[in-house]
ZAMIKOL-139055 format. One record per atom (N, C-alpha, C): residue in one letter; y, x, z. Coordinates in steps of 0.1 Angstrom, whole numbers, plus 5000, padded with zeros to 4 digits. Layout:
AYXZ ...
END
This chain:
X498750075000 X499950005000 X501250085000 X501250215007 X502550285007 X502950334994 X502050354984 X502550404971 X503350294965 X503050164966 X503650054959 X504849994968 X504549974981 X505649904988 X505850005001 X506550125001 X506850205010 X507550145022 X507250195033 X508050145046 X507250025052 X505949985046 X505249885053 X504149945064 X503750075063 X502750135069 X502950095087 X504250115091 X504450085105 X504149935109 X504349845100 X504149705102 X502649685102 X502149745093 X500649725092 X499849785105 X500549905108 X499949955121 X499849875132 X501149805135 X501349725145 X500349585146 X500149545133 X499349425132 X497949475135 X497449595134 X496049645138 X495949635151 X497149655159 X497149665174 X497349505180 X497149405173 X497149265176 X498649205178 X499649275175 X500949225173 X501249155162 X501749005162 X501948925151 X503248965144 X502949035133 X504049075125 X504148995111 X503448905110 X503248845097 X504648785091 X505448715101 X506848685095 X507648785091 X507748885098 X508449005094 X507849075082 X506549095081 X505849145071 X506049085057 X506048945056 X506448885045 X507848885042 X508848875051 X510148905047 X510349045041 X509849155047 X510149285042 X509549315029 X508249255028 X507449265014 X508349215006 X509049115007 X509549024997 X510949094992 X511549155002 X512749225001 X512549354993 X511549424994 X511249544986 X510849484973 X510149374973 X509749324957 X510949314948 X512149234956 X513249194948 X514149304945 X513849424951 X514849534950 X514649604937 X513449594931 X513249654917 X513149544906 X513949564895 X514049464885 X512849434877 X511849534877 X510649494870 X509449564879 X508349524875 X507149564885 X506049604874 X505049684880 X503949744872 X502949614874 X501849594865 X500949484870 X500349494884 X499949634889 X499549664901 X500349604911 X501649654911 X502549604919 X502649454922 X502649384907 X502749214908 X501549174914 X500449224913 X499049154919 X499249184932 X499549304936 X499549324951 X500449244958 X501749234953 X502649144960 X502148984959 X501548954949 X501048804950 X500048784959 X498948884960 X497748864970 X498348864983 X499148974987 X499548965001 X500548845005 X501448824996 X502148694999 X501448575001 X500448544991 X499848424994 X498848435007 X498348535011 X497648565024 X498448525037 X499748575035 X500848545046 X501548425047 X501748365036 X502648235036 X502048135044 X500748115044 X500147995053 X500148035068 X500348155071 X500248205083 X501548215090 X502648185083 X504048195090 X504648065091 X505848075101 X506647935103 X507347905090 X507647775092 X508547715081 X509847775077 X510547825088 X511747925088 X511548025080 X510448115081 X510348225073 X509848185058 X509248095055 X508848045043 X510248015036 X511047945044 X512247915036 X513148025032 X513248125042 X514048245038 X513348305025 X512148325026 X511448395015 X511648315002 X511448175003 X511748114991 X513248124985 X514048134993 X515448154989 X515648284982 X515148404989 X515048514983 X514648524968 X513448454967 X512748484955 X513448384943 X514148274948 X514648194939 X515848254932 X516648354937 X517448424930 X516948544922 X515648554922 X515148694915 X514548634901 X514948674889 X514348644877 X512948684876 X511948594871 X510748614870 X509848634883 X510348554892 X509448564905 X508048494901 X507048534909 X505848474906 X505748324907 X505248264896 X505148114900 X504248064910 X502948144911 X502048104922 X502648134935 X503448224938 X504148224951 X505048114953 X506048094944 X507048004945 X506247864946 X505047834940 X504647694941 X503847704956 X503347814961 X502747794976 X503947774984 X504847824983 X506147834993 X506747684993 X506647614981 X507147474980 X506147364983 X504847414985 X503947324988 X503347254976 X503547304964 X503047244951 X501747304946 X500947244940 X499847294933 X500147434926 X499147524926 X499447644918 X499447614904 X500347674895 X500147684881 X499047704875 X498647664862 X497347684857 X497447834852 X496147874855 X496148044852 X496248064838 X497148164835 X497448194821 X496148234813 X495848204802 X494648274796 X494848424792 X493748484791 X493848644787 X494648634774 X495348754772 X495948784759 X494848764747 X495448734734 X494648724725 X493748854719 X494448964723 X493749074720 X492249104725 X492249044738 X490949064746 X490048924746 X490548814740 X489948694740 X488748704730 X487648654735 X486448624728 X486448494720 X485548474712 X485548364704 X485248224711 X484448244722 X484048134732 X485248084739 X486048194744 X487448154750 X488348104741 X488348164729 X489448104721 X489147954716 X487847934716 X487347784711 X487847704722 X487547734736 X487747674746 X489447644746 X490247744746 X491547734745 X492147614733 X491447634720 X491747534712 X491347404714 X490147374722 X489747254724 X490747184736 X491147274745 X491947224755 X493447174751 X493947264741 X495247224735 X495247084728 X494247074719 X494146964711 X493846834720 X493246854730 X492646744739 X493746674748 X494646804751 X495746764761 X496746664755 X497446584764 X498746514761 X499846594758 X500946544756 X502246614754 X502646704766 X502346664780 X502746724790 X501746844792 X500546824791 X499346914791 X499647024782 X500047004770 X500247104759 X501647164762 X502547124768 X503747204772 X503247294783 X502447254792 X501947324805 X501147454799 X500347404790 X499347524783 X500447624776 X501347584769 X502347674762 X502947764773 X503447704783 X504047784795 X503147874800 X501947854801 X500947944807 X500748064798 X500648024785 X500548144776 X501948224776 X503148174779 X504348234779 X504248354790 X503548314800 X503448394814 X502348524813 X501848514801 X500648614798 X500948754796 X502148794798 X502648924795 X503148954781 X503849074780 X504349094765 X503149114754 X503849084743 X502949104732 X502449244727 X501349264723 X501049394718 X501949414704 X502649524704 X503749554693 X502749564679 X503249504670 X502449514655 X501449414656 X501149324666 X499749244666 X499849134655 X501049104652 X501249004641 X502349024632 X501949044617 X503149064609 X504248964608 X505449014605 X506548904604 X506448854590 X506348714591 X506348644578 X507448624570 X507448644557 X508448634548 X509148494548 X510348484541 X510948354539 X510248274528 X509448354520 X508748254511 X507748174517 X507148214528 X506148124533 X506947984537 X507947974544 X508747864548 X509047784535 X509447854524 X510047784513 X508647734506 X507647794504 X506547714499 X505847594507 X506047614519 X505647494528 X506647364526 X507947404525 X508747294522 X508547234510 X508547314499 X508447284486 X507247194483 X506247224489 X505047164487 X505047004493 X505447004506 X505646864512 X506746794506 X507946834502 X508746764497 X508346724482 X507646804475 X507246764462 X505946654462 X505646624475 X504546504475 X503046584471 X502846714477 X501646784475 X500946804487 X500446734496 X499946754510 X498946854507 X497946844497 X496946954496 X497347084495 X498547104488 X499147254486 X499747284501 X500347184509 X500747214520 X499647264531 X498547194531 X497347244539 X496947364534 X496747394522 X496347534517 X497347644521 X498547624520 X499547724523 X499547754538 X499247644547 X499147664562 X497947754564 X496847694557 X495647784559 X495847944557 X496447964545 X496548084540 X497648174550 X498548094555 X499548174561 X499148214576 X498348114583 X498048134596 X496548214596 X495848244584 X494648274585 X493548184592 X493748064591 X492647984597 X491747914589 X490847834592 X490047734583 X490647624578 X490147584566 X490847454559 X490747334571 X489647344577 X489647224586 X490547224597 X490747334603 X491747344613 X493247324608 X493447364596 X494547354591 X495047184588 X493947114584 X494046974583 X494246914597 X493546964606 X493746904620 X495046924625 X495747034623 X497147054626 X498046974621 X497946954609 X498646854601 X498646704604 X497446664606 X497046524610 X497146494624 X497546604634 X497546564646 X498746464650 X498546364658 X499546254659 X500646294669 X500446404677 X501546454685 X502546544679 X501946594670 X502946724663 X503146844669 X502746874680 X502847004686 X502147114681 X501047094673 X500347204666 X501247254656 X501847154647 X502747184636 X503847264641 X504447234654 X505647304659 X505247454661 X504047474669 X503447604673 X503347674659 X502747624650 X502547694636 X503947734629 X504947634629 X506347664624 X507047774632 X506847774645 X507347894655 X506748034650 X505648034649 X504748144646 X505148194631 X505448114622 X505648154609 X507148184607 X507948174616 X509448174615 X510048074606 X509547944605 X510147854600 X511447794605 X512547804596 X513747764602 X513747614608 X514547584618 X514547464625 X514747364614 X515847354607 X516047234596 X514947214588 X514247314582 X513047304575 X512047234582 X511747284594 X510747204601 X510947064603 X512247014605 X512646884605 X512246794594 X512546874581 X512246814570 X510646774569 X510046894571 X508546904572 X507946764581 X508546754592 X508046654601 X508446524597 X509346514590 X509646364584 X508746334573 X508346444567 X507646414554 X506046424554 X505346494563 X504146554561 X503146454568 X503446384579 X502546304588 X503346174589 X502946064584 X503445924586 X503645894602 X502645934609 X502745894626 X503745974630 X504346094625 X505446134631 X506746114622 X506846094611 X507946074602 X508445934604 X507645834608 X507945704610 X508845694624 X508945794632 X509545784647 X510745904646 X511845854645 X512945944646 X512946004659 X512745944669 X512745984684 X511746114685 X510446084678 X509246184680 X509846304673 X510546304661 X510946404653 X511946484662 X512846424668 X513646494679 X513146564689 X512146504693 X511346564706 X510746684703 X510146674690 X509246794685 X510446914681 X511546864674 X512646954673 X513147044685 X513246954698 X513547024710 X512547124714 X511047074713 X510147164716 X510247314709 X510447294695 X510547414688 X511647514694 X512847464699 X513947534705 X513447584717 X512547504725 X512347564740 X511347664740 X510347664730 X509347744733 X509647894725 X509047984732 X509348124726 X508348164717 X508548284710 X507548334699 X506148354706 X506248424718 X504948474723 X503848374725 X504048254732 X503048144733 X502548104718 X503548094709 X503148044696 X502048134690 X502448274691 X501548374684 X500148374692 X500148354706 X498948374713 X498048244708 X498648124707 X497848024704 X497348024689 X498148074682 X497648094667 X496548194667 X496748304675 X495448394673 X494248354680 X494548234690 X493248164693 X492648094681 X493548034674 X492947964662 X492448034653 X492948164650 X492448244641 X490948294645 X490848314657 X489548364663 X488648254665 X489048134668 X487948034669 X487647974656 X488647954646 X488247914633 X488847994623 X488248104617 X488948194609 X488848144596 X489648194587 X489848154574 X488348194566 X488148124556 X486948134548 X487048264542 X485848324537 X486248454530 X486748424517 X487548514511 X488348484498 X487248454488 X487248354481 X486448324469 X487148354456 X486348304446 X487048324433 X488348254430 X489248284423 X490448194421 X490048054415 X490647944421 X490447814417 X490747794402 X489947714394 X490547704381 X491447574381 X492547594372 X493447494372 X493047364365 X493847264367 X493347134361 X492947024370 X492246934366 X491846834373 X491246834387 X490446954387 X489846984401 X490847004412 X491847074409 X492847114419 X493546964422 X493946904413 X494546774414 X493746684423 X492346684420 X491546594429 X491346644441 X491546774444 X491546804458 X492646764466 X493946774458 X495046724465 X495046584469 X494546494458 X494646364461 X493646324472 X492446404473 X491546374484 X492246414499 X492946524498 X493746564511 X494746464513 X495546414503 X496546324504 X495846174512 X494846154508 X494046034514 X494046034528 X493746154534 X493646184547 X494746184556 X495946194550 X497246164557 X497446024560 X496745934555 X497145784559 X497745704546 X498145594548 X498845534539 X500145484542 X501045454533 X502445394537 X503445514541 X503045634537 X503845754543 X505045744534 X506345734539 X507645764533 X508045874528 X507245984535 X507546114532 X507246164519 X506146124512 X505746174499 X506546144488 X507546064489 X508646044481 X509846084483 X510446194482 X511246264489 X512746184487 X512946124476 X514346064473 X514645934482 X513445884487 X513545774494 X514145804510 X513945934511 X514545954526 X516046044524 X515846134515 X516946234516 X517846224504 X517546124493 X518446114483 X519646024486 X520546044476 X521745924480 X521445784478 X522245714485 X521945564483 X522145514468 X521245434465 X521245384451 X522045244450 X522845234438 X523645114437 X522645004431 X523044874436 X522244754432 X522144754416 X520844704411 X520644724399 X520344834392 X520544944398 X520045074393 X518645114392 
END
């Protein structure tokens, strides 16, 4: 302990002789913790473990002092804050994608798609607390990705949109279709954040690609707000899990042009449902038409 939190050895020695130093130990431990702007993983782990052991053994006044100290410290451990406030501990952040196996990735994908709106936000928050991203783990997407996505959906070609999403994210066709057809829309927001799709482009995609979303202006606004709230890290971590759980199929021979591609696009269009105003762009974004024109 002395190497990570110097100055506590004397208090620990008193505790070994039967003196109740828990309140003082927790306050001093916290004071030492907040003196440093950043911490190594070992320091963070040790502070959390020691604090959780002490919090339940001290009086309410001590807990209040410690809570106020941590409230002013950016990045204070959520687990400790929750225990001090008497709240349930936040969900454990999944391991970073660089170390996640296929079974863990599949579990993360399953949990995300099965969760409701609040549950998905909580999971993204947990992914955001998983530590810094590995440098160079994800290439920066070019502007042409967003352009191709927008062009395909505004042009009424949902099959092309799904294929572009599949190619850009490196995931299976089935998963790309699942992202597009999701009734909540959060998976599409995550994909847009990972692919650096500009917010205005995302809004147009949301209006056009899925009738369940496009028919609700309130839902489009809520998803646009989510896009602004989430950072890049949780989006990339979730996409990494998608790629691990359901990777793209091996590159096949180039598709032949003609009716076969049109048929595939029509088939995919059918999966989006009927009555979609989005597949005829000028009905939503064109200028008003005069009577009789």
